[in-house]
N, C-alpha and C positions, 0 to 999 in steps of 0.2 A: 293536763293536769292542773287543776286548782292547788290552790292551798302552798305551803313551803316545800320546794322540791328539796332533795338531798344535796347537801355543799359538794363540790367538785371533790373535797380530798376525802370526805366519806365515801363517795361512790364507788372508789376501788376495794375498799374494806367492808362493806355493809354486808351483813349477812343475807340469806334469803328472807328469812322472819323480819328483820329491820326493814328491808325493803317493802315489803307486803305490808309489816305494818304502817309505816310512813305513808304509802300508798294509797291505802285506803281511807287512813283519816284523812289524806289531801283531797280525795275525792268526795268527801262528806264537809269539805269547808273547813277544814282546821290546819295549821292553828289559826288562832284569831288574836287581835291585838287588844289590850285591854291596860286600862292605866291612864292617867293624867300627865303627870309628871316624868315618871320612871314607865313610859310605855313599856309592855312584854309580850312575846306570843305565849298562849298559853292552850290547853286543851284540858276538857273534862276528864278527870281521872275514872270516871266510870265509863267514858268512851273508851280509853284505852284497854281500862280491865275485860270489858265486851270483845273488842276488836280480837285482843290476844288469846281470849278462851276460843272465840269464833276460827280464827287462824290455825289452832292447835289441830282443829280436825281437818282441813285439807292437807296438814305435814301428814297424818296417818294415810291419807288418799295417795299421797305419791309415793310414799313406801310400800303401800299395796298394789296399785295399779301400773306404776311407772319404775319400774325397778333399775333401769339405767339411768333417770334422772336421779333417782334417790340415791344412788351410789355415788352420783356427780354431787350433790348436795353435801353429803356426808365428806367428800374427797375436798370440796370449797372450805370446809369447817375445820378440816387438818391437811390445810395447804403447804407446811411445813415440812410434812411428813415423809421420810423415804421409805416408802412402799416394797423396796428391796429388801428392807431390813424387818419391816413390820408386817405382819398378816391383818389383812383388811377384816377377813372373817372374825378371827379372833378379838379386835378392837370393838365390832358390832355386838359379839355377846357379851363384852365386857360393860357396855355401855347400857345393854337392853334393859328398858325399865320392868319388863315383864312382872318380875315378882311383885313389886311396889303396886302394880293394880291388883294382882291377885290378892294380896292381904287385905286392901283397902274396901274390894268388893264393888268400886265404883267404876264410871265409864274411865278410859284411859286420859282421855283431855281434863276430864275433872281433876283426876288424882295429880295430874301433871300441875294444872294451873292453880288448886287449893281454892281455898274461901277466903276472901279478905272483906272486911267492911269496909265501905266505903262511904265517906261523909256527904251528906247533900251540898251540891255546889263546890264540892272539894275539884280543885284544878291542879294541874303539871304545868309546870314553866317547860315550853316546847324542848329547848335544851337539855332537859333532865331526861329526857328519851333515852339520851347516851348512856345514863347510869344503870338502865334495866336492859341494856341492848346485850350483856352476856349472858345473865340470865334467862331472858324469854329465848334468846338463839338456841343455848343449850338445851332448855326443854323441847322447843322446837325440833331439833335436831334428833332427840331423842324419840322422839315420836314418829319421826320419820323412820329411825332405824327399828322402832317396835313397829310397824306397819310392812317394813321388808320383811322381817323374820316371821313376822304372825299374819301372813296375807288372809289365809282363812278365817282367823278369828276376827280381823278386821273387819273381814265382809259381813259378820253378823251383824253390823252397827249401821242402819240404815244412814245416819247423820252423817257416816263417813262415806257411804258407797255414792251418795246423792251429790257428793262435791268433789268427784273425781275430774270431772269436765272442769269445774272452777279451779282445782288444782293445776290442771293441765295450762290454763290459760295464765294462770300466775305465775308457771316456770318459765312460759313464752315470753313473759312481760319481761321479767328478772334478765332472760338473756338478751332479748331486743333493746331493752333501755341501760343495762348495767354493763353485763360481761357473762360470756359464755361458761357454763359449767364445765369444770375441767374432764377432759378424755378419758376414759378408764385406762389406767396401767394395765398391759399384759399380765403381771405379776398378780395382779387383783382380779382380772377378768377370769384367770385359771383355776382359783381357788374353788372348792367344789359346789360350797352353795351358793357361792355368786354365780359362777357357771349355771347351774342349775335356773335360778330365778332369772338369768338373762335370757335363758332359754326358752322360760315359759311367754318372755315379752315378744320374743320371735314368732312362736308358734301363734300366739294370739294376733300379731302383725299380719300374718299370713292368713289365718281364720277371716280377718277383716277384709283383707283382698279380695279374696274369692268369696264372700258374702256380698261385697260391693258390686263384683263383677257380676254376680248373678242376680241382684238388683237391676242394674242397668242392661 
């Protein structure tokens, strides 16, 4: 990996979105040092905006195509929650941003990201990415939830379905390089909608296994 890796302290707390953003910026050679007397590490603001907007699409793909990992992403965001006392399914519906998308009649990742004018040559100090981490991670999580709750609608967007493989690769990288996503507690797995989505994934895996066997 080129660029600036995550500090050790940040590695244990980094969200999936923060990890993806930093990783993709690193892979394109950012941050870079600038200045003479007071050198600082910077990244173009427009580059950050583009990467955030792009990474919101595989977030939907996680929810749509990888129910188990989608649940893991949400569990990771709410690590200190006692799922014996809290309904995971109720939390998802509470955080579901679907009404926001319907009202605006725009694509989900556009509605979530918004539109902001970026000045030419505008730059951000690398350390300031921490200031936007909570905002972009919350939006990312909302899109994972939306894809999980509305998979059929999500599949209508080619811009999402085409990124399912990338989403799987990025989740694999997060788990390989940072930490595994949390295991699903039994109290979460037995909730009706959750159980149904996990069953869909199991059926899909079985279908793929038989398909691969037939091809072989």
